One Martini backbone bead per residue (centre of mass of N, CA, C, O) as a GRO file, in nm:
protein
  317
    1UNK     BB    1  -6.591  -0.852   5.633
    2UNK     BB    2  -6.887  -0.957   5.598
    3UNK     BB    3  -6.871  -1.179   5.816
    4UNK     BB    4  -6.833  -0.982   6.052
    5UNK     BB    5  -7.093  -0.825   6.013
    6UNK     BB    6  -7.287  -1.065   6.047
    7UNK     BB    7  -7.195  -1.149   6.328
    8UNK     BB    8  -7.269  -0.880   6.459
    9UNK     BB    9  -7.568  -0.882   6.382
   10UNK     BB   10  -7.645  -1.141   6.530
   11UNK     BB   11  -7.562  -1.054   6.814
   12UNK     BB   12  -7.746  -0.803   6.829
   13UNK     BB   13  -8.011  -0.949   6.781
   14UNK     BB   14  -7.989  -1.151   7.027
   15UNK     BB   15  -7.973  -0.885   7.224
   16UNK     BB   16  -8.220  -0.685   7.107
   17UNK     BB   17  -8.154  -0.511   6.864
   18UNK     BB   18  -8.351  -0.311   6.668
   19UNK     BB   19  -8.162  -0.240   6.429
   20UNK     BB   20  -8.080  -0.528   6.362
   21UNK     BB   21  -8.365  -0.628   6.301
   22UNK     BB   22  -8.429  -0.432   6.073
   23UNK     BB   23  -8.193  -0.515   5.890
   24UNK     BB   24  -8.262  -0.815   5.864
   25UNK     BB   25  -8.541  -0.778   5.727
   26UNK     BB   26  -8.437  -0.626   5.480
   27UNK     BB   27  -8.266  -0.856   5.369
   28UNK     BB   28  -8.503  -1.050   5.326
   29UNK     BB   29  -8.678  -0.870   5.141
   30UNK     BB   30  -8.420  -0.854   4.929
   31UNK     BB   31  -8.288  -1.137   4.898
   32UNK     BB   32  -8.035  -1.153   5.074
   33UNK     BB   33  -7.791  -1.373   5.151
   34UNK     BB   34  -7.730  -1.250   5.433
   35UNK     BB   35  -8.013  -1.303   5.549
   36UNK     BB   36  -8.018  -1.616   5.525
   37UNK     BB   37  -7.763  -1.655   5.697
   38UNK     BB   38  -7.880  -1.530   5.952
   39UNK     BB   39  -8.110  -1.727   5.995
   40UNK     BB   40  -7.930  -1.976   6.020
   41UNK     BB   41  -7.778  -1.873   6.278
   42UNK     BB   42  -8.052  -1.808   6.468
   43UNK     BB   43  -8.255  -2.049   6.459
   44UNK     BB   44  -8.182  -2.208   6.732
   45UNK     BB   45  -8.317  -1.938   6.894
   46UNK     BB   46  -8.598  -2.045   6.837
   47UNK     BB   47  -8.944  -2.102   6.975
   48UNK     BB   48  -9.048  -1.894   7.218
   49UNK     BB   49  -9.256  -1.744   7.084
   50UNK     BB   50  -9.564  -1.601   7.033
   51UNK     BB   51  -9.766  -1.667   6.748
   52UNK     BB   52  -9.997  -1.414   6.631
   53UNK     BB   53 -10.274  -1.419   6.422
   54UNK     BB   54 -10.438  -1.142   6.248
   55UNK     BB   55 -10.764  -1.137   6.103
   56UNK     BB   56 -10.964  -0.951   5.858
   57UNK     BB   57 -11.145  -0.721   5.755
   58UNK     BB   58 -11.157  -0.423   5.657
   59UNK     BB   59 -11.224  -0.194   5.932
   60UNK     BB   60 -11.231  -0.363   6.221
   61UNK     BB   61 -10.958  -0.290   6.402
   62UNK     BB   62 -10.675  -0.437   6.416
   63UNK     BB   63 -10.469  -0.215   6.491
   64UNK     BB   64 -10.609  -0.122   6.747
   65UNK     BB   65 -10.605  -0.396   6.885
   66UNK     BB   66 -10.296  -0.433   6.882
   67UNK     BB   67 -10.234  -0.185   7.048
   68UNK     BB   68 -10.393  -0.282   7.302
   69UNK     BB   69 -10.245  -0.556   7.329
   70UNK     BB   70  -9.964  -0.442   7.365
   71UNK     BB   71 -10.024  -0.296   7.630
   72UNK     BB   72 -10.103  -0.547   7.788
   73UNK     BB   73  -9.825  -0.691   7.757
   74UNK     BB   74  -9.650  -0.464   7.880
   75UNK     BB   75  -9.791  -0.470   8.160
   76UNK     BB   76  -9.668  -0.781   8.172
   77UNK     BB   77  -9.364  -0.764   8.068
   78UNK     BB   78  -9.380  -0.799   7.753
   79UNK     BB   79  -9.238  -0.858   7.452
   80UNK     BB   80  -9.302  -0.689   7.129
   81UNK     BB   81  -9.411  -0.782   6.796
   82UNK     BB   82  -9.501  -0.623   6.477
   83UNK     BB   83  -9.655  -0.760   6.171
   84UNK     BB   84  -9.744  -0.581   5.884
   85UNK     BB   85  -9.940  -0.662   5.607
   86UNK     BB   86  -9.898  -0.522   5.286
   87UNK     BB   87 -10.013  -0.498   4.950
   88UNK     BB   88  -9.803  -0.310   4.888
   89UNK     BB   89  -9.549  -0.146   4.896
   90UNK     BB   90  -9.317  -0.058   5.083
   91UNK     BB   91  -9.346   0.137   5.377
   92UNK     BB   92  -9.303   0.386   5.575
   93UNK     BB   93  -9.312   0.503   5.885
   94UNK     BB   94  -9.502   0.732   5.817
   95UNK     BB   95  -9.730   0.551   5.707
   96UNK     BB   96  -9.765   0.384   5.959
   97UNK     BB   97  -9.852   0.618   6.135
   98UNK     BB   98 -10.098   0.694   5.959
   99UNK     BB   99 -10.243   0.397   5.944
  100UNK     BB  100 -10.129   0.322   6.263
  101UNK     BB  101 -10.185   0.513   6.518
  102UNK     BB  102 -10.202   0.316   6.763
  103UNK     BB  103  -9.900   0.215   6.730
  104UNK     BB  104  -9.742   0.486   6.780
  105UNK     BB  105  -9.734   0.470   7.096
  106UNK     BB  106  -9.481   0.237   7.068
  107UNK     BB  107  -9.216   0.348   6.928
  108UNK     BB  108  -9.056   0.435   7.212
  109UNK     BB  109  -9.061   0.139   7.293
  110UNK     BB  110  -8.815  -0.095   7.360
  111UNK     BB  111  -9.040  -0.347   7.382
  112UNK     BB  112  -9.111  -0.251   7.079
  113UNK     BB  113  -9.177  -0.390   6.745
  114UNK     BB  114  -9.234  -0.233   6.420
  115UNK     BB  115  -9.357  -0.381   6.103
  116UNK     BB  116  -9.364  -0.356   5.756
  117UNK     BB  117  -9.495  -0.572   5.485
  118UNK     BB  118  -9.501  -0.681   5.176
  119UNK     BB  119  -9.679  -0.905   4.973
  120UNK     BB  120  -9.620  -0.891   4.664
  121UNK     BB  121  -9.873  -1.073   4.556
  122UNK     BB  122  -9.938  -1.278   4.743
  123UNK     BB  123 -10.195  -1.493   4.753
  124UNK     BB  124 -10.219  -1.503   5.084
  125UNK     BB  125 -10.113  -1.203   5.184
  126UNK     BB  126  -9.821  -1.316   5.226
  127UNK     BB  127  -9.510  -1.297   5.256
  128UNK     BB  128  -9.243  -1.499   5.197
  129UNK     BB  129  -9.089  -1.349   5.459
  130UNK     BB  130  -9.264  -1.364   5.716
  131UNK     BB  131  -9.151  -1.604   5.886
  132UNK     BB  132  -8.865  -1.498   5.891
  133UNK     BB  133  -8.931  -1.242   6.050
  134UNK     BB  134  -9.052  -1.389   6.294
  135UNK     BB  135  -8.791  -1.540   6.367
  136UNK     BB  136  -8.624  -1.284   6.425
  137UNK     BB  137  -8.805  -1.182   6.652
  138UNK     BB  138  -8.769  -1.428   6.828
  139UNK     BB  139  -8.452  -1.416   6.849
  140UNK     BB  140  -8.466  -1.116   6.990
  141UNK     BB  141  -8.682  -1.181   7.250
  142UNK     BB  142  -8.969  -1.205   7.193
  143UNK     BB  143  -9.280  -1.305   7.328
  144UNK     BB  144  -9.455  -1.147   7.105
  145UNK     BB  145  -9.606  -1.214   6.776
  146UNK     BB  146  -9.775  -0.999   6.557
  147UNK     BB  147  -9.983  -1.084   6.276
  148UNK     BB  148 -10.099  -0.868   6.022
  149UNK     BB  149 -10.365  -0.882   5.798
  150UNK     BB  150 -10.517  -0.828   5.491
  151UNK     BB  151 -10.798  -0.905   5.510
  152UNK     BB  152 -11.028  -1.162   5.373
  153UNK     BB  153 -11.008  -1.506   5.246
  154UNK     BB  154 -10.924  -1.768   5.061
  155UNK     BB  155 -10.629  -1.636   4.993
  156UNK     BB  156 -10.565  -1.585   5.332
  157UNK     BB  157 -10.542  -1.867   5.502
  158UNK     BB  158 -10.216  -1.871   5.554
  159UNK     BB  159 -10.210  -1.784   5.854
  160UNK     BB  160 -10.209  -2.077   5.959
  161UNK     BB  161  -9.889  -2.099   5.865
  162UNK     BB  162  -9.793  -1.871   6.113
  163UNK     BB  163  -9.969  -1.953   6.367
  164UNK     BB  164 -10.039  -2.061   6.685
  165UNK     BB  165 -10.252  -1.824   6.688
  166UNK     BB  166 -10.585  -1.747   6.564
  167UNK     BB  167 -10.736  -1.427   6.488
  168UNK     BB  168 -11.069  -1.325   6.430
  169UNK     BB  169 -11.183  -1.014   6.298
  170UNK     BB  170 -11.491  -0.854   6.366
  171UNK     BB  171 -11.798  -0.674   6.268
  172UNK     BB  172 -12.082  -0.525   6.304
  173UNK     BB  173 -12.270  -0.438   6.021
  174UNK     BB  174 -12.101  -0.615   5.804
  175UNK     BB  175 -12.071  -0.753   5.498
  176UNK     BB  176 -11.787  -0.871   5.525
  177UNK     BB  177 -11.844  -1.042   5.775
  178UNK     BB  178 -12.063  -1.219   5.653
  179UNK     BB  179 -11.886  -1.324   5.427
  180UNK     BB  180 -11.681  -1.466   5.610
  181UNK     BB  181 -11.884  -1.681   5.710
  182UNK     BB  182 -11.921  -1.802   5.402
  183UNK     BB  183 -11.593  -1.859   5.318
  184UNK     BB  184 -11.458  -2.066   5.536
  185UNK     BB  185 -11.312  -1.895   5.770
  186UNK     BB  186 -11.417  -2.047   6.034
  187UNK     BB  187 -11.178  -2.267   6.026
  188UNK     BB  188 -10.933  -2.093   6.135
  189UNK     BB  189 -10.995  -2.007   6.423
  190UNK     BB  190 -10.933  -1.983   6.784
  191UNK     BB  191 -11.036  -1.681   6.779
  192UNK     BB  192 -11.312  -1.451   6.827
  193UNK     BB  193 -11.368  -1.109   6.729
  194UNK     BB  194 -11.592  -0.850   6.836
  195UNK     BB  195 -11.576  -0.546   6.726
  196UNK     BB  196 -11.744  -0.278   6.804
  197UNK     BB  197 -11.965  -0.371   7.047
  198UNK     BB  198 -12.172  -0.118   7.058
  199UNK     BB  199 -12.328  -0.234   6.850
  200UNK     BB  200 -12.659  -0.339   6.798
  201UNK     BB  201 -12.554  -0.612   6.621
  202UNK     BB  202 -12.381  -0.795   6.804
  203UNK     BB  203 -12.568  -1.030   6.904
  204UNK     BB  204 -12.640  -1.127   6.624
  205UNK     BB  205 -12.352  -1.204   6.541
  206UNK     BB  206 -12.292  -1.405   6.765
  207UNK     BB  207 -12.515  -1.602   6.683
  208UNK     BB  208 -12.407  -1.658   6.398
  209UNK     BB  209 -12.136  -1.770   6.483
  210UNK     BB  210 -12.239  -2.002   6.659
  211UNK     BB  211 -12.387  -2.141   6.430
  212UNK     BB  212 -12.140  -2.202   6.254
  213UNK     BB  213 -11.969  -2.353   6.470
  214UNK     BB  214 -12.182  -2.589   6.517
  215UNK     BB  215 -12.114  -2.722   6.223
  216UNK     BB  216 -11.866  -2.821   6.322
  217UNK     BB  217 -11.634  -3.004   6.443
  218UNK     BB  218 -11.530  -3.160   6.698
  219UNK     BB  219 -11.332  -3.019   6.971
  220UNK     BB  220 -11.112  -2.947   7.230
  221UNK     BB  221 -11.152  -2.653   7.121
  222UNK     BB  222 -11.341  -2.376   7.212
  223UNK     BB  223 -11.436  -2.113   7.042
  224UNK     BB  224 -11.406  -1.798   7.133
  225UNK     BB  225 -11.607  -1.500   7.201
  226UNK     BB  226 -11.492  -1.163   7.177
  227UNK     BB  227 -11.569  -0.857   7.314
  228UNK     BB  228 -11.480  -0.535   7.169
  229UNK     BB  229 -11.329  -0.195   7.243
  230UNK     BB  230 -11.037  -0.096   7.141
  231UNK     BB  231 -11.040   0.222   7.167
  232UNK     BB  232 -11.099   0.162   7.502
  233UNK     BB  233 -11.003  -0.146   7.595
  234UNK     BB  234 -11.235  -0.331   7.573
  235UNK     BB  235 -11.171  -0.681   7.619
  236UNK     BB  236 -10.854  -0.717   7.605
  237UNK     BB  237 -10.792  -0.886   7.854
  238UNK     BB  238 -10.957  -1.129   7.759
  239UNK     BB  239 -10.798  -1.183   7.503
  240UNK     BB  240 -10.526  -1.235   7.642
  241UNK     BB  241 -10.634  -1.475   7.802
  242UNK     BB  242 -10.717  -1.655   7.558
  243UNK     BB  243 -10.438  -1.677   7.436
  244UNK     BB  244 -10.314  -1.818   7.683
  245UNK     BB  245 -10.511  -2.061   7.685
  246UNK     BB  246 -10.443  -2.169   7.405
  247UNK     BB  247 -10.148  -2.220   7.453
  248UNK     BB  248 -10.186  -2.417   7.689
  249UNK     BB  249 -10.353  -2.624   7.533
  250UNK     BB  250 -10.144  -2.697   7.298
  251UNK     BB  251  -9.927  -2.785   7.492
  252UNK     BB  252 -10.083  -3.008   7.649
  253UNK     BB  253 -10.175  -3.163   7.373
  254UNK     BB  254  -9.924  -3.129   7.148
  255UNK     BB  255 -10.002  -2.918   6.898
  256UNK     BB  256  -9.780  -2.708   6.872
  257UNK     BB  257  -9.565  -2.882   6.729
  258UNK     BB  258  -9.746  -2.960   6.494
  259UNK     BB  259  -9.792  -2.678   6.384
  260UNK     BB  260  -9.493  -2.602   6.343
  261UNK     BB  261  -9.424  -2.830   6.153
  262UNK     BB  262  -9.626  -2.750   5.934
  263UNK     BB  263  -9.529  -2.461   5.888
  264UNK     BB  264  -9.233  -2.533   5.810
  265UNK     BB  265  -9.293  -2.717   5.575
  266UNK     BB  266  -9.453  -2.506   5.411
  267UNK     BB  267  -9.220  -2.303   5.393
  268UNK     BB  268  -9.029  -2.473   5.229
  269UNK     BB  269  -9.219  -2.510   4.984
  270UNK     BB  270  -9.266  -2.208   4.924
  271UNK     BB  271  -8.972  -2.130   4.874
  272UNK     BB  272  -8.916  -2.332   4.650
  273UNK     BB  273  -9.142  -2.239   4.458
  274UNK     BB  274  -9.053  -1.942   4.431
  275UNK     BB  275  -8.768  -2.005   4.317
  276UNK     BB  276  -8.858  -2.165   4.072
  277UNK     BB  277  -9.023  -1.943   3.942
  278UNK     BB  278  -8.799  -1.735   3.911
  279UNK     BB  279  -8.623  -1.916   3.735
  280UNK     BB  280  -8.825  -1.951   3.504
  281UNK     BB  281  -8.867  -1.649   3.439
  282UNK     BB  282  -8.570  -1.594   3.368
  283UNK     BB  283  -8.555  -1.809   3.130
  284UNK     BB  284  -8.761  -1.696   2.930
  285UNK     BB  285  -8.580  -1.446   2.837
  286UNK     BB  286  -8.320  -1.647   2.754
  287UNK     BB  287  -8.510  -1.873   2.612
  288UNK     BB  288  -8.628  -1.940   2.299
  289UNK     BB  289  -8.774  -2.214   2.348
  290UNK     BB  290  -8.966  -2.118   2.571
  291UNK     BB  291  -9.091  -1.889   2.410
  292UNK     BB  292  -9.204  -2.077   2.189
  293UNK     BB  293  -9.385  -2.242   2.373
  294UNK     BB  294  -9.566  -2.000   2.465
  295UNK     BB  295  -9.659  -1.921   2.179
  296UNK     BB  296  -9.822  -2.184   2.130
  297UNK     BB  297 -10.034  -2.112   2.341
  298UNK     BB  298 -10.129  -1.840   2.227
  299UNK     BB  299 -10.197  -1.992   1.934
  300UNK     BB  300 -10.339  -2.279   2.016
  301UNK     BB  301 -10.137  -2.537   1.981
  302UNK     BB  302 -10.108  -2.538   2.303
  303UNK     BB  303 -10.166  -2.638   2.608
  304UNK     BB  304 -10.086  -2.544   2.926
  305UNK     BB  305 -10.035  -2.827   3.055
  306UNK     BB  306  -9.840  -2.935   2.837
  307UNK     BB  307  -9.638  -2.704   2.865
  308UNK     BB  308  -9.567  -2.755   3.162
  309UNK     BB  309  -9.461  -3.041   3.124
  310UNK     BB  310  -9.237  -2.964   2.923
  311UNK     BB  311  -9.093  -2.762   3.107
  312UNK     BB  312  -9.024  -2.961   3.336
  313UNK     BB  313  -8.867  -3.166   3.164
  314UNK     BB  314  -8.655  -2.958   3.067
  315UNK     BB  315  -8.584  -2.888   3.386
  316UNK     BB  316  -8.581  -3.188   3.533
  317UNK     BB  317  -8.894  -3.241   3.670
   0.00000   0.00000   0.00000
């Protein structure tokens, strides 16, 4: 019976059934074997969607911008999925409506799928299951998958490992935005958006960004700076155009496949590392010898690196 249910779920997902997609992502989030089996089954049907990662400090208007961008894509008759990564526990659709009111306009649109996923403490700010969820959205026939991350900083630059195109959203007059300029984050984006561009400090910020970008290595793609006022839809059409131009550029240059190969390799390593860690953590509570080893570290008899080496040798690694 379970096999038939899974087969039916896969067929419905590939046919674009939103309920099947929601169920599939829940299985992945819960680390249910049926979810991983489903990904295995639909994986050959992936690789067609544009995966666009949007990151930036809190409060810059990423959700509003994604809402406006979603409208732009729908007007072009493109199907859209939005994956919002939240740092807390998974929250309900009600909370999503409350926190991301601009996206709520699209809930009744059959061509739009919106989902929140908890980062669950992942160092990079992205859940271990993020790329798997994006793959499922891709398999379900979405043309564009927007991944929205919370905040920005050194620990969250792994959005690079999830997007074909990475958009960094900043706003003028914000200390967080200036900090982002200094944190090495400018190496991440393919496109930079200065949102809330009616602010009088907008041109100053654009000059600062250009100055930082000029210090970077020469590249075939010149990172565009797009001014938007997402709440009014201003500049959003230009942003959609730049996303399309970047996609065309990396396809023509051959770097799209390179990016995806890197992303998928990193995903394999991340999943393996996460599963190894969970296995080690589970064994700590069951194995008195491992517990004794950790106690020696706590009592300063053994340093952490030596203990890690001993633990790996004991584990056959």
